[in-house]
Each structure stands twice: as C-alpha cells, then as structure tokens.
C-alpha positions in Angstrom: 0.0 0.0 0.0 1.3 3.4 -1.0 1.2 6.8 0.8 -0.4 9.8 -1.0 -1.2 13.4 -0.3 -4.1 15.1 -2.0 -3.9 18.9 -2.2 -7.1 21.1 -2.4 -8.2 24.7 -1.8 -8.0 25.6 1.9 -11.4 25.1 3.5 -12.4 22.0 1.5 -10.3 19.4 3.4 -13.2 17.8 5.3 -15.2 17.4 2.1 -12.2 15.9 0.3 -11.9 13.3 3.1 -15.4 12.0 2.3 -14.6 12.0 -1.5 -11.3 10.1 -1.1 -12.9 7.5 1.2 -15.5 7.0 -1.5 -12.8 5.9 -4.0 -11.1 3.5 -1.5 -8.6 5.6 0.4 -7.5 4.4 3.8 -5.9 5.9 6.9 -7.3 9.3 5.8 -6.0 12.3 7.7 -6.7 16.1 7.2 -3.7 18.5 7.2 -3.9 22.2 6.3 -4.2 22.4 2.5 -5.0 18.8 1.8 -5.5 15.2 2.9 -3.0 12.4 3.6 -4.1 8.8 2.7 -3.0 5.3 1.8 -4.1 3.1 -1.0 -3.2 0.9 -3.9 -2.4 2.4 -7.3 -6.0 1.8 -8.3 -7.1 4.1 -5.6 -4.6 6.7 -6.9 -6.1 6.4 -10.4 -9.6 6.7 -9.2 -8.8 9.7 -7.1 -7.3 11.5 -10.1 -10.2 10.6 -12.3 -13.1 11.1 -9.9 -12.1 13.8 -7.4 -13.9 17.0 -7.9 -12.1 18.8 -5.1 -8.5 17.8 -5.2 -5.9 19.9 -7.0 -3.2 17.2 -7.2 -2.6 13.7 -6.0 1.1 13.4 -4.8 2.9 10.1 -4.2 5.0 10.2 -1.1 8.6 9.2 -1.6 10.7 10.3 1.4 11.0 12.6 4.4 14.0 13.7 6.5 15.1 16.6 8.7 17.4 19.2 7.2 19.6 22.1 8.3 21.0 23.2 5.0 20.6 22.7 1.3 23.2 19.8 1.1 21.0 17.8 3.5 18.2 18.0 0.9 20.6 17.1 -1.9 21.7 14.0 -0.1 18.1 13.0 0.6 17.2 13.3 -3.1 20.4 11.6 -4.2 19.6 8.5 -2.2 16.2 8.0 -3.9 16.1 5.4 -6.7 14.6 7.8 -9.3 15.6 5.4 -12.1 13.0 2.9 -10.7 10.2 5.4 -10.9 10.7 6.8 -14.4 12.9 6.3 -17.5 15.8 8.6 -18.4 14.1 9.7 -21.6 11.3 11.3 -19.6 11.5 15.1 -19.1 11.0 16.4 -15.5 10.5 19.5 -13.5 11.1 20.2 -9.8 8.9 22.6 -7.8 9.4 23.6 -4.2 7.0 25.0 -1.7 7.8 26.0 1.8 6.3 27.0 5.2 8.5 28.9 7.7 11.6 27.6 5.9 14.8 29.1 7.4 16.9 28.7 4.2 17.7 31.8 2.2 16.7 30.6 -1.3 13.9 28.3 -2.3 15.2 28.4 -5.9 18.5 27.1 -4.7 16.8 24.1 -3.0 15.0 23.4 -6.3 18.4 23.5 -8.2 20.0 21.1 -5.7 17.2 18.6 -6.0 17.5 18.8 -9.8 21.3 18.2 -9.4 20.7 15.2 -7.2 18.2 13.6 -9.5 20.5 14.1 -12.6 23.5 12.8 -10.6 21.6 9.7 -9.5 20.6 8.9 -13.1 24.1 9.5 -14.4 25.5 7.2 -11.8 23.0 4.4 -12.4 22.2 4.5 -16.1 25.0 6.6 -17.6 23.0 9.6 -18.7 20.7 12.2 -17.3 17.1 13.1 -18.1 16.2 16.5 -19.6 14.4 19.3 -17.8 11.1 20.8 -19.1 9.6 23.6 -17.0 6.5 23.9 -19.1 5.0 20.5 -19.9 7.2 17.9 -18.2 6.4 14.2 -18.2 7.3 13.9 -14.5 6.8 16.5 -11.8 8.8 16.3 -8.6 7.4 18.2 -5.6 9.5 19.3 -2.7 7.8 20.5 0.5 9.8 22.2 3.2 8.6 22.9 6.8 10.8 24.6 9.4 12.7 21.3 10.0 11.7 18.6 7.5 11.9 18.1 3.8 9.4 15.8 2.0 9.7 14.6 -1.6 6.8 13.6 -3.8 6.1 12.6 -7.3 3.0 14.2 -8.8 0.6 11.6 -10.2 -1.8 14.2 -11.7 0.3 16.2 -14.1 -1.7 19.4 -14.9 -3.8 20.5 -12.0 -7.0 18.4 -11.6 -9.2 21.5 -11.7 -8.3 21.8 -15.4 -11.2 19.6 -16.6 -10.8 20.4 -20.3 -14.3 21.8 -20.4 -14.0 25.5 -20.1 -12.7 27.1 -23.3 -14.3 30.6 -23.1 -13.5 32.7 -20.0 -14.5 36.1 -18.6 -12.6 38.0 -16.0 -11.4 36.1 -12.8 -13.1 32.8 -13.2 -13.3 30.4 -10.3 -11.2 27.2 -10.4 -13.4 24.2 -11.0 -12.5 22.3 -7.8 -13.4 25.4 -5.7 -16.7 25.7 -7.5 -17.4 22.1 -6.9 -16.6 22.5 -3.2 -19.0 25.5 -3.0 -21.8 23.5 -4.6 -21.2 20.7 -2.0 -21.2 23.1 0.9 -24.4 24.7 -0.4 -26.2 21.4 0.1 -27.1 21.1 -3.5 -27.8 17.6 -4.8 -28.6 16.5 -8.4 -32.3 16.9 -9.0 -32.6 20.0 -6.8 -33.3 23.2 -8.8 -30.1 25.3 -9.1 -29.7 28.9 -10.3 -26.5 30.9 -10.8 -27.7 34.4 -11.7 -24.2 35.8 -12.1 -22.8 32.9 -14.1 -19.6 34.4 -15.6 -18.1 31.7 -17.8 -20.4 29.1 -16.3 -18.1 27.3 -13.8 -20.8 26.5 -11.3 -23.3 25.2 -13.8 -20.7 23.2 -15.7 -19.7 21.4 -12.5 -23.3 20.9 -11.5 -24.2 19.5 -14.9 -21.3 17.0 -14.7 -22.4 16.0 -11.2 -26.0 15.5 -12.3 -24.9 13.3 -15.2 -22.4 11.3 -13.1 -19.6 12.5 -15.4 -16.2 12.0 -13.7 -14.3 15.3 -13.9 -11.1 13.6 -15.3 -12.8 11.9 -18.3 -11.9 14.7 -20.8 -8.2 15.0 -19.7 -5.6 14.0 -22.3 -3.2 12.4 -19.8 -2.3 12.1 -16.1 1.1 12.2 -14.5 1.0 8.6 -13.4 1.0 7.4 -17.0 4.7 8.5 -17.3 5.8 6.4 -14.3 7.2 2.9 -14.4 4.6 1.7 -11.9 1.8 2.6 -14.4 -0.7 -0.3 -14.7 -2.4 0.4 -18.0 -4.9 -2.4 -17.7 -6.0 -1.3 -14.3 -6.4 2.3 -15.4 -8.4 1.4 -18.5 -10.8 -0.7 -16.4 -11.4 2.2 -14.0 -11.8 4.7 -16.8 -14.2 2.4 -18.8 -16.3 1.9 -15.6 -16.6 5.6 -15.2 -17.6 6.1 -18.8 -20.4 3.5 -18.3 -21.9 5.5 -15.5 -22.3 8.7 -17.5 -26.0 9.4 -18.1 -27.5 10.7 -21.3 -27.6 14.5 -21.4 -31.0 16.1 -20.6 -32.3 19.2 -18.8 -31.4 18.9 -15.1 -33.3 21.9 -13.6 -30.2 24.0 -13.7 -30.4 27.6 -14.7 -27.8 30.3 -15.4 -28.0 34.0 -16.3 -25.8 37.1 -16.4 -26.3 40.7 -17.2 -23.1 40.6 -19.4 -23.8 39.3 -22.9 -20.2 38.1 -23.2 -20.6 36.0 -20.1 -23.8 34.4 -21.4 -22.1 33.6 -24.7 -19.1 32.1 -22.9 -21.3 29.9 -20.7 -23.3 28.7 -23.7 -20.2 28.0 -25.7 -18.6 26.1 -22.8 -21.7 24.0 -22.2 -22.1 23.3 -25.9 -18.5 22.2 -26.4 -18.7 20.0 -23.4 -21.8 18.2 -24.8 -23.9 19.8 -22.1 -25.9 22.2 -24.2 -29.3 20.9 -23.2 -28.5 20.3 -19.6 -28.6 23.9 -18.5 -30.9 26.7 -19.5 -29.0 30.0 -20.0 -30.2 33.5 -20.6 -29.1 37.1 -20.4 -30.8 38.8 -17.5 -30.0 41.3 -14.7 -30.0 39.7 -11.2 -32.4 42.4 -10.1 -35.0 41.1 -12.6 -34.6 37.4 -11.7 -37.6 35.3 -10.7 -37.3 31.9 -9.0 -37.6 29.2 -11.7 -39.0 26.7 -9.1 -40.8 27.0 -5.7 -37.6 26.1 -3.9 -34.0 25.4 -4.7 -30.4 26.6 -4.3 -29.1 29.9 -5.6 -25.3 30.1 -5.8 -23.3 33.1 -7.0 -19.9 34.7 -7.0 -21.0 38.4 -6.9 -18.6 41.1 -7.9 -16.4 42.7 -5.3 -14.2 45.7 -5.8 -11.0 47.2 -4.5 -11.2 50.8 -5.7 -13.4 53.5 -4.1 -15.7 53.9 -7.1 -16.3 50.1 -7.3 -17.0 49.9 -3.6 -19.6 52.7 -3.8 -21.3 50.9 -6.7 -21.5 47.7 -4.8 -22.8 49.4 -1.7 -25.8 50.3 -3.9 -26.0 47.0 -5.7 -26.1 44.7 -2.6 -29.3 46.2 -1.0 -31.0 46.0 -4.4 -30.0 42.3 -4.6 -31.5 41.8 -1.2 -34.9 43.3 -2.3 -34.9 40.8 -5.2 -34.2 37.9 -3.0 -36.9 38.8 -0.5 -39.4 39.5 -3.2 -38.8 36.5 -5.6 -36.9 33.7 -3.8 -38.9 32.9 -0.6 -38.3 29.2 0.0 -34.9 29.1 -1.5 -31.4 29.0 0.0 -28.9 31.5 -1.4 -25.2 31.0 -1.2 -22.8 33.8 -2.0 -19.1 33.4 -2.3 -17.2 36.7 -1.9 -14.1 38.3 -0.4 -16.1 41.4 0.5 -16.6 41.3 4.3 -19.2 44.0 4.1 -21.5 41.8 2.0 -23.9 40.5 4.7 -24.3 43.9 6.3 -25.0 45.6 3.0 -27.3 42.8 1.8 -29.3 43.3 5.0 -29.9 39.5 5.4 -28.4 37.5 8.2 -26.4 34.4 7.0 -27.3 31.1 8.6 -23.7 30.0 8.1 -20.4 31.5 7.2 -17.7 29.2 5.8 -14.1 30.5 5.4 -12.6 29.5 2.1 -9.6 30.6 0.1 -9.6 31.5 -3.6 -5.9 31.0 -4.1 -4.3 33.3 -1.5 -7.4 35.4 -1.2 -9.4 34.8 2.0 -13.2 34.6 1.2 -16.4 33.6 2.8 -19.3 31.5 1.7 -22.5 33.0 3.1 -25.5 30.8 3.3 -28.8 32.6 3.6 -32.2 30.9 4.1 -35.0 32.8 2.5 -38.0 31.4 4.4 -41.4 32.4 3.1 -43.1 35.0 5.3 -40.2 35.4 7.8 -38.5 38.4 6.2 -39.5 42.0 7.1 -41.4 43.9 4.5 -39.2 45.6 1.9 -39.5 49.4 2.1 -39.5 51.6 -0.9 -36.0 52.2 -2.1 -34.5 49.1 -0.7 
C-alpha cells in the first residue's frame, strides 16, 4: 500500500476526506491544504479521475530533517529515481515551503535537480532533460521549518483543469473550488439550481457533470501517473471504462444560469455546448435584479462582484441592497449561497447568514455566506431598498 497526499483549496479538506474514502482511500487524515491517505495504485487512479475537489494527488517518496541545502541534496540523491521513471522522460522540480529558514527556495530546487540528474548519471550513464512547461514527470519538494518531504506528482496538470471551459471572462473560479462550494451549499442533483451571475459558467458546468455522473477527469488527455514505471495500464483502462459506463444521457437537469453581461452568457453557452452539455442547463441574459425563481424552492449560488477601488466599492454598496430586495421578493423558500471576499457583504445585503464558511480563492481569503430565504419570515421591503 502506498502513501499519497491530495492537495485542495483551503477550507475544503473535510469534504475531500469523504470524497477520497469513496474511492477506497484508507488511513485518511486532514492536514492544512490537503488530505493524507493510503491506498493501492487503483485508488490513486480513481482519485485522479473522480475527485472534484483535489488539485493534485502526490505520491509520497521520502521525508527527512534538514539544516542546510546539502542535506536536501543527499536525501534526493539516495532515492532510486531510475526505478520510478525512464531517463528519456522530461522532468521538473517545484518547491513550496512554510517557515523555511533557508535563504533561497530556488537554490533548493536547483540542488534537487542536481541530485536527480547525478543519480541517473551514476545508475544509467545519462541524465534526463528538464522541461519547466510541460514535463512528463513533476517532482514536488515540500519544506517545513525542520523537515523536507519529496513527492512525485501523479496528476500532471492541476486536476481543476477539466478540459471543459474554453471561453472565459474575468477572474473565473477554479473548477474544484466551484465544486466544493456546490457541495457546501447542500445542492444535490435533482434539486433546482440557479446561478444568476454565471460568468463563464463554472458553477453550472460542475453541477451538470455531477448530475450526469460524469467524472471530472474523463476529458483529460493524460495524467502524470502514465509516465511512471509503476503505471498499470490495464487497471487504469478498467477504471476509466467503468466511469464512462456510469455517465447518463444529457437532458435538462433543472439547472439555470444567467448574467447581465452578454459576453458571459455567450461564454457559458459555448462552454456547455463544447462539453456536450448544451441541453442540460438553461442559459439567458438577465439582470440579477430582474430574476424570478424558476421553481418553488432550490439553491441559488453566486460569486458576486467585489471591488477594491473606491468607485467600485460605492457601486457595490448600492447593488447589494437591491439584490436583497430581489431575494426577498422573488426567492422565498430558496437557499442563497454567495461566495465573496467582501466582508461588508452580509451587512449591505441586510440579510443574516445562517452559516459563514471560510474558504480561500488562491491566497485570497473569502467567505461562503448561506442565507435561508424562508417564506413569510422576512420583514417587508421598504420603498427604495
């Protein structure tokens, strides 16, 4: 049984535990920024194919304490890299660190590259080539204050790159964060879902794939594990074919999307169409303030705009109360979930969240505000609100 580490957006770790256990992971443990687990290679393949929340699945190789760069070099030099991938494979080393006392992370990366190449030269007589853009093999170095851990990346490109979204508007959410927000909202396939600020359609693309039981990795060209010597092609094909067999025929799934921006509507329609999901989601151009609930109850999820400049902040201070009036007037019986970095949002919206969940969009700290719009329980909207 092998050791793995699945990275994910901060705040989604508990959800990722459930997801990994669902694909057979054992000895699962949450750590900041991800989940440690054990499993066979089949579990690794399934996690890469089926996880909607993970960013990468890393295969644990070694860990040791260090005091200087040469300690890390010696740790990397001892590893039998030639048993893990062939010398003709290109590779890249990436280093991340938390409270690392060393002066240069780049120098650590260089020394691990040196160790890997020196090991290959000693064992097979030649060294592999480096490719920093699209390498066959990715080596991950993680440094804490005292320890260095080495991993091989079994994913390749980040798992949030589903291969479905071709048209983008400004600042799109990553797919795994969008999937996590949908799960936190309580949405389940079959429940009406509306995104009235859809942007390029990330929320509804994820929801459509969930509804049709379409594994998020089915459209990817390749995974990192395919370049490793341990790759079991027959096992992988069996897992992938089983996932393909579960996909349901595309049909309308009570998912709606809209946006005031015509470009966003075009982008969402294009992305859905190219993904083979054109009939699964109903998309139209509409101002949030004119939205009516498409069903008696359901989940509204949105990533509303948030500004940094004074003019933008003033505009949002006017927009949020107007949004509140629309919610009170048209969405009684619904649950609204707003993902934003604007800490003024609940106060300006004038609706008390039932739950606030801290999440990170990259390095940006955000909140997911869940608001229950119970029929008859809200105060009457005054003129001008």
